C-alpha positions in Angstrom: 0.5 -10.4 19.8 2.2 -13.7 19.1 3.3 -14.3 15.6 3.0 -17.8 14.1 5.9 -19.1 12.0 5.2 -19.0 8.3 7.0 -20.5 5.3 8.0 -17.1 4.0 9.9 -16.2 7.1 13.1 -17.8 5.7 13.0 -15.5 2.7 12.6 -12.4 4.8 15.5 -13.5 7.1 17.7 -14.3 4.1 16.9 -10.8 2.7 17.9 -9.2 6.0 21.2 -11.2 6.1 22.0 -10.2 2.4 21.6 -6.5 3.1 23.4 -6.5 6.4 26.8 -5.5 5.0 25.3 -2.8 2.6 24.6 0.8 3.3 20.8 0.6 3.1 19.0 3.9 2.8 15.4 2.6 2.3 13.5 -0.6 2.3 10.2 -1.6 0.5 8.3 -4.8 1.0 5.2 -6.1 -0.8 3.0 -8.9 0.4 0.4 -10.3 -2.0 -2.6 -11.9 -0.4 -5.4 -14.1 -1.5 -7.9 -12.5 0.8 -10.5 -10.6 -1.3 -11.2 -8.2 1.6 -7.5 -7.2 2.1 -5.5 -5.1 -0.3 -2.0 -6.2 -0.9 0.3 -5.0 1.8 3.1 -2.6 1.2 5.5 -1.6 3.9 8.3 1.0 3.4 11.1 2.4 5.5 12.3 5.9 4.4 11.0 5.4 0.9 9.4 8.2 -1.2 7.7 8.0 -4.6 11.0 7.7 -6.5 12.2 4.8 -4.4 8.8 3.1 -4.8 9.0 3.6 -8.5 12.5 2.1 -8.6 11.2 -0.9 -6.7 8.4 -1.4 -9.2 10.9 -1.4 -12.0 13.1 -4.0 -10.2 10.0 -6.2 -9.7 9.2 -5.9 -13.4 12.7 -6.9 -14.3 12.7 -9.9 -12.0 9.3 -10.9 -13.4 10.5 -10.7 -17.0 13.6 -12.8 -16.1 11.5 -15.5 -14.4 9.0 -15.5 -17.2 11.8 -16.1 -19.7 13.3 -18.9 -17.5 9.9 -20.6 -17.2 9.2 -20.4 -21.0 12.7 -21.2 -22.2 12.6 -24.2 -24.5 14.8 -27.1 -23.3 17.7 -27.8 -25.6 16.7 -29.7 -28.8 12.9 -29.0 -28.4 12.8 -25.7 -30.3 10.5 -25.7 -33.3 13.3 -24.1 -35.4 15.8 -26.9 -34.6 17.0 -28.9 -37.5 16.0 -32.5 -37.6 
C-alpha cells in the first residue's frame, strides 16, 4: 500500500527526531479524525494502562497550557487595568 504525504508527517518526524537520543520504553500516539464512521485511532508500543493514563494526563496538561495561551489577555487589555 502506498502512503500519500500528509501535512502532519512533519510533526511525526520531528517527534521521532526529538526522542532519538532518549531511552524510550513506550510510545503512545493518538489520531483524531473527522470521519463519523471511524473511532479516533490510538497506537501504542509497549504501553499498558498506567502508561496510557500518564499520556492522558500529559495531554490534559498541554491542553490547559494552550487554552491559557489562547485566552491570555494582551498587555493593557485587561478589564482590571487602571485607566
